[in-house]
C-alpha positions in Angstrom: 7.0 36.2 15.8 6.6 37.9 12.5 8.2 36.1 9.6 10.7 38.2 7.7 12.0 38.1 4.1 15.7 37.3 4.4 18.4 35.0 2.9 16.4 32.0 4.2 12.6 31.6 4.6 11.5 30.7 8.2 8.6 28.3 7.6 7.7 25.6 10.1 7.2 23.1 7.2 8.0 23.0 3.5 4.7 23.3 1.6 5.9 20.7 -0.9 7.5 17.9 1.1 6.2 18.9 4.6 9.6 18.4 6.2 9.8 20.1 9.6 12.0 23.2 10.0 13.0 23.2 6.3 16.1 24.9 5.0 14.6 27.3 2.4 17.5 29.2 0.8 16.9 32.3 -1.3 17.9 31.8 -4.9 16.5 35.0 -6.4 15.1 38.4 -5.4 13.5 41.3 -7.2 11.1 44.3 -6.6 8.1 45.4 -8.6 5.6 48.2 -8.4 2.6 47.0 -10.3 -1.1 47.4 -9.5 -0.3 49.8 -6.7 1.7 47.3 -4.7 5.4 48.0 -4.3 6.8 44.7 -3.1 10.1 42.9 -2.7 9.9 39.2 -3.8 12.1 36.4 -2.8 12.3 32.9 -4.4 13.4 30.1 -2.1 14.4 26.5 -2.7 13.9 23.7 -0.2 17.2 21.9 0.2 15.4 18.7 1.0 13.0 18.3 -2.0 14.0 21.1 -4.4 10.5 22.7 -4.3 10.3 26.4 -4.8 8.5 28.9 -2.5 7.8 32.6 -3.3 7.4 35.2 -0.6 6.9 38.9 -0.6 7.2 41.9 1.8 6.4 45.6 1.3 9.4 47.2 -0.3 9.2 50.2 2.1 8.9 48.0 5.2 12.3 48.1 7.1 11.3 45.0 9.0 10.7 43.0 5.7 7.7 41.4 7.3 6.3 38.7 4.9 2.8 39.6 3.6 2.4 36.8 1.0 3.7 33.3 0.6 3.1 30.8 -2.2 2.3 28.0 -2.0 0.8 28.3 1.5 2.1 26.0 4.2 0.1 22.8 4.7 -2.4 22.9 7.4 -3.2 20.1 9.8 -6.1 17.9 8.8 -9.5 19.2 9.7 -10.8 18.6 13.3 -14.0 17.1 11.9 -12.0 14.1 10.8 -12.0 11.4 13.5 -8.9 11.2 15.7 -7.3 8.0 14.3 -7.5 8.8 10.6 -6.6 12.4 11.3 -3.4 11.3 13.0 -2.6 8.9 10.1 -3.1 11.8 7.6 -0.9 14.1 9.6 1.9 11.5 9.8 1.5 10.7 6.0 2.0 14.4 5.3 5.0 14.6 7.6 6.7 11.6 6.0 6.3 12.5 2.3 10.1 12.5 2.0 10.0 8.8 3.1 7.4 7.7 0.5 7.0 4.0 1.3 6.1 4.9 4.9 3.9 7.8 3.8 1.9 5.5 1.3 1.3 3.0 4.1 0.0 5.8 6.4 -2.3 7.2 3.8 -3.7 3.7 3.2 -4.1 3.3 7.0 -6.0 6.6 7.0 -8.3 5.4 4.3 -8.8 2.1 6.1 -9.7 3.9 9.3 -12.1 6.3 7.6 -14.0 3.4 6.0 -14.2 1.6 9.3 -15.6 4.8 10.9 -18.4 4.5 8.3 -19.1 0.9 9.3 -17.2 -0.7 6.3 -15.0 -3.2 8.1 -15.1 -6.4 6.1 -12.8 -7.3 3.2 -9.7 -5.7 1.6 -9.5 -1.9 1.2 -10.6 -1.8 -2.4 -13.6 -4.0 -1.7 -14.7 -1.7 1.0 -14.1 1.3 -1.3 -16.6 -0.2 -3.7 -19.0 -0.9 -0.8 -18.7 2.8 -0.1 -19.8 3.5 -3.7 -22.7 1.1 -3.4 -23.8 2.9 -0.2 -23.5 6.3 -2.1 -20.9 7.5 0.3 -18.5 8.2 -2.5 -18.6 8.3 -6.4 -17.5 5.8 -8.9 -14.8 8.3 -9.9 -13.4 8.2 -6.4 -13.2 4.4 -6.6 -11.3 4.6 -9.9 -9.0 7.2 -8.4 -8.3 4.9 -5.5 -7.1 2.1 -7.9 -4.9 4.5 -9.8 -3.0 5.7 -6.8 -2.2 2.1 -5.6 -3.4 2.4 -2.0 -3.0 -1.3 -1.1 -1.2 -1.0 2.3 0.7 -4.2 1.6 2.4 -3.0 -1.5 5.4 -1.2 0.1 6.1 -4.2 2.3 6.7 -6.6 -0.5 9.4 -4.7 -2.4 10.5 -7.8 -4.4 7.0 -7.9 -6.0 7.0 -4.3 -7.1 8.8 -2.9 -10.2 10.1 0.0 -8.0 9.7 1.5 -4.6 7.2 4.3 -4.2 8.5 7.8 -5.1 7.6 11.1 -3.4 5.1 11.7 -6.3 3.4 8.4 -5.5 3.1 9.3 -1.8 1.7 12.7 -2.7 -0.9 11.2 -4.9 -2.0 8.7 -2.2 -2.1 11.5 0.4 -4.2 13.7 -2.0 -6.7 10.9 -2.4 -6.9 10.2 1.4 -7.4 14.0 2.1 -10.1 14.2 -0.5 -11.8 11.1 0.9 -11.7 12.8 4.3 -13.3 15.9 2.9 -16.1 13.8 1.2 -16.8 11.6 4.3 -16.4 14.1 7.1 -15.3 17.7 6.4 -18.1 18.6 3.9 -20.9 16.9 5.8 -19.7 18.7 8.9 -19.9 22.0 7.1 -23.4 21.3 5.9 -24.5 20.4 9.4 -23.1 23.5 10.8 -24.6 25.6 8.0 -28.1 24.1 8.7 -27.7 24.8 12.5 -26.5 28.3 12.0 -29.4 29.2 9.5 -32.2 27.8 11.7 -34.6 30.5 12.8 -34.0 31.5 16.4 -37.0 31.7 18.7 
């Protein structure tokens, strides 16, 4: 069904917090006719996280069908990522509004991806540095991993932490995990497909 510009925005997930069936209430609306595009714009606020989404329809369209939406809704993790870490990534995204759980799932995704590459011994940061030594990832990736506090035990021992993880912390962990997935699986998969598609056909 075509999404329509209305008093609420019908997205399956909030592009900021990934909550399912979000309540996105319109807080502003205006029209403009610049660069040859006469459009009606709506600004919507997620009632769960407060994030803003902007959507547009053609001003002369009586159905108010949405033609643009920013930011775009989050997609599911790429199919080239192995099943277990892909599911952890999906759940980490879906639980961003419960940051302690989301951080643990992002860490579980990183753990599973490293194991897929044969790095199974030691704590997660030790294996990340092993990945650097094997030229699977860069030194900068390892530094990033330390900065986002990926240790999966951290959220469990709340008495030892200065504070519980926030949504921002969970988003940073998820961003790292998704980038690691790109480096280890998604980009190599694209290169392989590109080579196969460019091979001369007999």
